[in-house]
PAFI-436808 format. One record per residue: x, y negated, z negated of N, C-alpha, C in turn; residue in one letter. Coordinates in steps of 0.05 Angstrom, whole numbers, plus 5000, padded with zeros to 4 digits. Each point is the difference from the previous one (the first is absolute). Layout:
N
XYZXYZXYZA
...
! end
This chain:
484
337288291740499550215013501649945025M
501450265009502149925017498849915037P
500549775011499649905022498550185021T
501150245003498450145019497950224976A
500450074985496850114980498349735008S
500749804998497449764996499050005025M
501450055031499449975018497950215011R
501450185002498050314994496949934987R
500149914971497849954981497949795024A
501249775011498449875013498750095027V
501550125010500150185029497750244996R
499950074972497750304998497849814994E
500249734982497649814992498150015032S
502149925021498249845022499550155023V
501350254988499850115034497750135004S
499550115028496950195000498549915005G
499849674999496749864999500849935029L
497150015011500049845030499749654998P
500850055029501249695007498349784989R
496650115005498249784998499349974970E
500850214979500049914973501249864989F
502749885020502549764989498549835009W
498149945024499449804999498249894993W
499050194989497549934987500949904966L
502250164993502449944979500349625008W
500950045016501149695016498149794993T
496950025002498549835003498549984974S
500350234984499249974972501649724982T
503350095004502749774994498749855010L
500249905020499449705013497449904987V
497950134997497349854994500249914968N
502050264980500649904974502049764994R
501749995026502049764994498649775003L
497550035015498649735005498549894983G
498650164968498449974985501049744987G
497249845001500649784982497349904984F
497550005015497449984992499750174968V
500250275005498950134973502649844979A
502549965005501849914983499749804984T
499549745023500149724984496749865009F
498650194994497549895010498949854971M
500150084971499049934988502149694992A
502350045002501449784996499249765018L
499850105030498949795020497449974992Y
497950014991497349904986500449834981L
501550124984500849784963501249785009T
502850025005501549795007499249925020L
500350035032500349845014496549885007E
498850195001496549815003499549844976R
500550144973499849894975497050124995G
499450335005496750114992500050124973Y
499250004981500850224978500150295008S
501150104976501150294999497650124998A
496949884996497850215003499450075029T
500349745011500350025030501450115014Y
502850054994501550145012499250324995A
499350054978499150324993498749945019G
497249945000497950085019500950025030L
501849825009501150105036501050264996V
502250074975501050274998498250185002A
497450004985498050234998499049925022A
500149865015498249935027501750245027L
503249934998500650115015500950364985H
499550004985500750334985496450135015G
498649784999497050165001500550015034L
500549785022500450165020500850245006G
502450084983501250295016498150174988G
498949974969498550185000497350055020V
499249875020497549995024501950065016V
501749955010500950135027501750274997S
500550134977500950224998499050215009S
497450054999497850205016499349945029L
500649725009499149955028502050055017G
503249974989502149955008500550325004A
498550234984500950295003498150065023G
497749895004497750145017502449965033V
499949644996501549945031502550205004M
501550034983502350214996499750225019T
497650144990499050275016498849915031D
498549754997497949995026502449965024R
500649754989501449845022502850085005L
501750114974502150155001502649764983G
502750194996500749764979502349795010R
499850075024501749685016498549795003R
498150055007497149715005499949944967P
498950234988499849894970501549744987T
503450155003501449754992500949835003M
500049985038499849785010498049755002L
497850184991496349824999501849814967I
499950124982501149994971501949755001A
503150075020501849904996499549695015Q
498949985012499049805023499049774979L
497250174989498749824985501349924974S
501050154988502349894972501149775012T
501749995018501449785005497949785017A
498650045002498449755010498649894977L
499750144980497749974972502849884974S
502150025005502249984987499949715003V
501849965029499749745009497749824998A
497550055011498549754985499150044971V
500850084984500750064969500849744998L
502649945012502149884989499649665012G
498050025011498349685009497649884986F
499350284976497049914990499949724976M
497949884998501049904976497149974977T
497650005020497550124981501050194984H
498750004971500450234993497250235005P
498549965016498650235008500550055021V
501549915015501350085027502350154994A
502549934980502450214986499350174999I
496550074979500050184990498950215019A
498149945018499650105021501950135019A
501649935014501750035003501950164987V
500350044974502050144992498350224993A
497350075007498750264998500850175026F
500149785025500150085021503250185006V
502149854991502750044993499450334987V
499149964970499650264992498850245022G
498249955015499350225011501450055019M
501449795022501850095015501450164997A
502749914974502150134995499550274983S
497850094995500250254989499050125021N
499449925028498350265018501950075018A
502049984999501750145013501450234983S
499250014981501050204980499950285000R
496950055002499350295015501150145021P
500449795024500850135024503350034989A
501449824990503050085008499450284976V
498949994981501050234980499550285020Q
497149985019499150245016502649965024A
499949865006502450055017502950134999M
500549914973502750154991499250294994M
498150054992499050254999499850215023A
499349825022499750155029502550015014D
502049924987503050045012502150094997I
499250064972501650134979499850284990V
502350155005499050344991499749964969R
497750284991499549924974501550024983P
502250085009502850054978501249804998E
500249755015501749835003497549724982D
498050015005498449874986500449844983R
500750124973500349924983504149734996V
501350145016501649855006499149695019R
498650185017499449675016498549804991A
498750064974497549864989502149824976F
501150214991502449814989501649795011A
501450095013502049805031498049724998L
496950105006498749745008500649854980N
498550094971499749894974502749844997Y
501650184998502849845003500449635007W
499250095036500249735017497549844992A
498050084985497749784984501849824984I
502050204987501049874968501449815008N
501750065017502749905011499749735013L
497750045021499349755007498349794986G
499350084976498249884981502449814989F
502050154990503449904981500549795012A
500449955030501349885019497549695004F
498150175009498249745004499749794972S
499650154974499049834979502149784993S
502250095005502449845003500349745016M
500650035031499149875014497449784998G
497350094999497549894986500349844992A
501750014970499949844982501849725007G
502350105027500849715007498149865025F
499050135013498049895020497849844978I
498550124983498949854979500649754991A
502749974999501249784994500149835014E
500650025036500249845019496749905007Y
497950214999497349995015498850204997S
497250024985498550294996499450075025Y
498749755019499050055025501950205017R
502249944993502150145030499950294983A
499650094979499850244983497250165018G
498349814995497650155014499850105038F
502049795011500750045027502250235006V
501850014989502350154998498450254997G
497650064976499350275002498650095019E
498349775015498350065022502050105026A
502649854999502150085022500350314994V
501050044977500950344999497950125003M
497649984992497650205013500050025019T
499949765023499950035021502750225020L
502249914979501650235015500750264991V
497950124975499250265004497650005009C
499349835013497350115023501850045025A
501949855004501150055034501650234993V
501750124981500650294997498650165005L
497650014994498050184995499050065026V
499549765019499350015024501950125013F
502849975004501750055016501350344991I
499950024984501250204983498650204989K
497850034994498850194996498250145013L
499650215008497250125017497850064978P
497750035012498350174974500950225001E
498950104975500150214982498050214994S
497449855006497950134988499050285011R
500850214985498950245016497750085016P
500350125023497449995020499350344997T
496949985006499450195001500550235012Q
500250225007499650145014498450145015G
499450175013498350155020498050174985P
498650015004497550234979500750144987K
502050115012501150294992502250004995D
500649804979503149944990499550014974T
501650014981500050014974499249734980A
500649725018500049734996496150005005S
498850085019497549995000498250094973A
501050164989498950144977500449864985A
500449784995500449784971497349875006E
498949984980497149855000501049744995P
498049815019500549725002500349844961A
500849894998500649844974499249675002V
497750004982499549755000500049944970G
499549694994500149944966498850144989L
496950135000500050254979501750264993G
500250035024502050244996502449954984A
501449754995501349944986499949944965V
497149934997499649914980498550284988F
500050175020499350354985502250134997R
502149915002502450185004501350004966D
499350104988500049944963503450034999G
501150145015503250094990501249755000R
499649855033501149825007499249724984F
496849924992499449834988500949954969M
501250334991500849894978502249954993S
501850105031502449835005499749755006V
498949815000499249785004499249834969V
498250184992500249994967502549934982G
501250195006503049954988501749855007L
499649945024501949725016498849764989S
497449984995499449774983501749994974F
499650284977501149954979503549884996L
500850205024502849935002500749715000I
497949905027501749675010497949804976S
497950164981500349664985502150064973L
501650275001502049944982502549935008I
500849925021501749845009499549775007F
497349995017499349644993500649924989Q
500850034960499949884982503049845000Q
502450145014501349905004500549695013G
497949955007500049735011497949894992Y
497750054982498049904985500749924970V
500150264988499849974971503249984988A
502450085021502549974989500949744992L
499449825019500849714997498449954977P
497649934993498449944982501250084986V
500350224989501950164970502249934991A
501849955024502649894990499749604998M
498349945014499649714992499049994975G
498650174992498549974972502450134975S
501850075015502750064975502749814998D
498449815024502549724998501450065023G
500250185015501950035023498949745016F
501649955028499849765022498450185020T
500349845029498850105020502750085007S
501949915003503250035002500950374985A
499550034989499150214977498650225010D
498749935011497450255017501050035020F
500649795022501350105024502350144995G
502450024988501650214995498750244995V
498550004980499750314993497550095027A
498749865014498350115018502350035030I
502649875001501950045020500250255004A
500850094972501150354996498250145019V
497349915001498550225013501349965029N
499349855015501450025024502450005012G
502750024979501850064999500550345004I
498450074980500850304994498150185022L
498249845010498750125029501550005021I
500749785002502949975028502250254995V
500550014969502650155000499950324994A
497650014995499450334998497950155008L
499049825017497350165012500350225021Q
502249965017501350155019501950294987I
501049934980502450254992497750134979P
498049924987497450074983499250175019V
498549885021499050175022500850265009T
502549985010501850275006498850164979R
500349894971500650244983497350204991Y
497449735001496950085006499150225012I
500949955033498750035025498850275008E
501250144985498950315007499150154971H
499649844977499050084967497149965003R
498750224984496950094992499349625001D
498049965015498849714996498150024978P
499150184999499250014968501049924978Q
502550124990501549914996501049724999R
499849955018501549655002498249854990L
497350085012497849764994499449934970L
500550334984498949984970502049784985I
503450105009502549864987498849775010I
499749815018499949745007497749894985S
498450144992497249844998500649994963A
501350194991501450004963501949765009L
501749995014502349844997497949685006L
499249955018498249795001498349894974A
498550224991498649924976501549984975G
501650114997501949954975502449785009Y
500849955019502549775004497849744996G
498050005009498949774986498449984977F
499350234986499750074972503149924982G
501450005009503350064983499449584999L
498749925010499949685005499349834975T
498750144984498850004977502449974978A
502650125003501750044984502149695000F
499149865036502849945002499849714985A
502749944998500749674980502349845013G
500750105019503149855011499750105023S
501449805018499450015031501550255015L
501650104981500550305010499150215006G
498250054968497950095004497650005015V
499849815011497749895024500550185021Y
502849925005501850115024498950334999A
501950114978499350275006497050115002L
498249894990497850124997498750005033T
501749775016499249975026501550275014V
501850064995502150185010498250305004C
498449994973499050235000497250075016V
498449785002498350005014500449925035W
502349985007500749915023500950325014T
501350084977501050355019496950045003L
498049984987497450194999498549855029A
500449775005498749875028501950205027E
503349994994500750155016499550265009I
499750164980499150235005497050085014V
498949754982496850075005499249915037N
500749735004499949925023499550245017S
502150075015500650185020498750335001P
499650024968499250325001497250004998T
498549724994497250005001498949955027Q
501349815019500250005027499450215013M
502150114994499650265022497650214984S
499849954976497550194998498249965014L
498449724998497649855014500050175035V
503350015007500150085027498450324995V
501350094986499750264998497050104998R
498649874985496950024998497649835026L
501949905016498549865022500050165023S
497750075011499650125024500749805029P
501350155017502049885019499249755015V
496850035006498249795011498549844985H
500850004971498549864984501449794986G
503450035001501249924985500349704999R
499249805018499349744999497849914971G
498250195005497549924974500950174984R
501550194986500950074983502449814983Y
501349865017502749774994498349804993Q
498349955010497849644995498750194970G
499550154997498850074973502849954976M
501950155009502149994984501549714989Y
500549875025500549765003497749764977T
498050054998497549824991500850094965M
500750264988500050004977502149914994S
502449885008502249854994498249734993W
499349945026498249685001498349954984A
498450224978498149924986501550084973V
502750125000500549934971502149694998A
500549995023501549675002497249794993A
497650065000497949734995499850204967L
500250204990498550044972501949984983A
502850055007502049944980500749794982A
500049775021499849754976497549974990P
498049995010497150064978500150154980L
501650275002499450154973502449884980L
502650045017501949844979500449824991A
497349785009500349744979497850134982G
498350114997497949994987501450224978Q
501450245002501350124977501649814987V
502049835014502249824983498549844978I
497649885014498749774994498750114967D
498850195003497850104990501550244970R
501950125014501050244975503749865006F
501749895014502849954996501450235022G
502049925009501750215017501450244995A
499949914985500350324980497750245007G
497749955007498150154998500050015033W
501049835015499950095028502250145008L
502350044990501850135009500050264987W
498650074979498850174989497850225017A
498249825014498750105017501650065033G
501549895004502050125022500650195000C
501350114968500650264999498150174995A
498049924994497350235001498850005035A
499549865009500249935034502250235016V
501749994993502550135008499450275004G
500150094969498950304990497550105010T
498249885007497150055008501150095029L
501649805014500050025029502350305008A
501849964981502350325001497750215000A
497750004982497750284996499350015029L
499349815004498149895028501550225025G
503049824998501450245030500550244994Y
500650094965499450274997497950185009W
497549934990498450135014499049965022L
500649795023499249895022502150265015L
502450014996502150105019500050335001M
498350124982498950315000499150065033R
501350145015497950145020500349765020G
502749824993500049805032500550115019L
500049995027501050165023502549965005P
501850175008502549994992501749825032T
501649964999502149815024499150145027E
499750204999500950235024497649965011E
497250104981498249925008498949695014A
500849824987499349705013501949995034V
502650114993501050075029499350095019T
498950224994497850255021497849855006A
499149784993497849915005500349735021A
501949944988501149705020500450165023D
501750255011501450135019497650035014E
497750054986498150165015498549685021A
500049804991499449805013501149955022V
502950055006501349965018501250325018V
499350194989501150235002498950125033G
498349905007498350095030500649815019D
502049855001499949775017498449764996G
499950004979497849764997501549774998V
499249715009502149735011499849924967A
502549874996501049884975501049755008V
500049864981502349655003497549875015G
500549935026498949835025498750185013S
499850155000498750235017501250205019G
502050064987502550185012499450204994V
500150265013500150174979503650145012A
499650164976502650114976500450175014V
502550055023501450235014501250154980D
502249874991501450174975501549784987E
499950144966501849854986502550064987V
502349835008502550074989499750064974T
502350254998499450134968501049874975A
502649795010501249854978498549754995G
500249905023499249615002496249914997G
498250235004497550014998498449735025G
501750065026500249785019498850175030V
497649895005499350205026501949955020A
499950235009502550075024498149945024A
497150075005499250015019499649655004G
497249925003499749725012500949784983P
502350014976500649894988498949854981G
497150244989498749824978502150164968V
499849794990501450034973498350224980A
500250234992499050154981501550084981A
498050134975500850164983498650184996A
501650254994499250345005497449915008S
499849915022497650065028497749784989G
500749764983497449754991501049795013V
498549855011499649795015502449794983A
500949805010501849855000499049694991A
500650004972500349614997499650014973A
499549844978499549914967498249934979S
499749794946500049814984502350084982E
498249744943501749994991499649975003V
499850054983500449954979500249995007A
499450084994500450084985499950094997V
499649864983498749944981499750135007A
501150445014499750124981500749835007S
500249945001499249944987498849855015G
498549385048501049895008499449984983E
499450314950500849825002497649765000V
501549755030500349834975499949735005V
498849675015500849754990502350024973V
501949834999501849954984499949654996K
499749974970500749785001499949944966G
502449954997500550054972500849704983Q
499950044977499749774982498849824991G
496949995016497949844990498850334984V
498449874980497950154996497450025001V
497950274997497449885003498750205018G
498449885022497450165012501350215017A
502150055011501050285011499949905023G
501050215020499950035025499550235004V
500050065027499350285002503050155012S
499850284998503050145018500150204989E
500950295007501050214996503049995008P
500949775002503049954989500649894979D
497450044975500049974980499849575001V
497749964986499749735009501649764974A
500949835014502249874984498849804981R
496949934992498449874993499949745003G
498449845011500649755012498049894980V
500149684995498649784987498850094972V
500549814981499050074978497549854992A
498150074988497349935000500249944971G
! end
């Protein structure tokens, strides 16, 4: 590709997004660069502390359970307290608990603090995702979620390499380093990100007509809960790359280094292809994209049953990684489309919980299937689940509100001079840049400023590659932690 064309493609990929989005993107990247606990907890417990693999699996399960517990509570905090306070509380709590974990020696204390770390680290995700929905125009959300997911994987790639060297020197230094990087994220949020929670307008405005959103309303939202169920199925499939795949490769005589090579294809492809693929799919039919991604995920893992060489294993990783690249931003955008403006935190919390529960369930289900029936049946099951998810997306997306309707609903929240961002009314928005020209609050199509992800859609996701077992939470696709 000529240099000029490449520059134009990059410019088009990153243009039009508000400044607050890029500060949130930066905080995500910094946070992932500091990732250590999820990646090396199992090795720390078994090699450094001398505990059994069973105990390491228990700690990982408690870490994941903490994420499940905090998902809904963090969603409620996001709507009641605001996006910014929730992120600050979560990040400060994460920094403190991670630092404390590095100095714990008693097994009960380690397990208890690991549970707290899981709660704290997962609590920021609903707020980040809701903030991103607040500040980015509906037509740009797929691109924004994709860029955030790209930052997650880029940070994970570098942190995995750096954490390996740090672990050779001192595991405790890794814990302290992650705490420091998380504090940097909190500082960025405090200094650079205004509150973005949409403010209820006067009683005669359109926003006042929107009913109050409680957790009960989320559970009664059949279409959205169907998305949560489909998200659970998709995440069950993706989890097998870090739970069942290394087990299957090991039983076929491959080494841990061989698995590392195969799974590295996943990170390399996401970093290389996430942005160009997103440019291609950004304005295409989300129903078709979700159906295709579900089938690619299911049958990508299904093809693993026929793998007999490292090259074929790597090829199957290519197939389901493409599914991950397409599914994550598309599904995150779908979640936002189905979420009421003033209930985004609760809706994002429920969505985040689907990934956290899958991260707990996947190792248990995979282990049972492999032990009882063999890995071949597990891969066939992945294909079946992918087919079921594709059918579910086809049924779900019929009659879905259009992006234009979502845009109109967002604009109704701020259309009558309602305060946005940190409580400043928007006077006017520049036609191209999406930045408020009046009092200086960033906006997106009249929507409040600020951003997650994953993920994860897709965040999405704690990434901790290389050790198999009881899983961790994340819409950025949990990278499996600890073998039981």
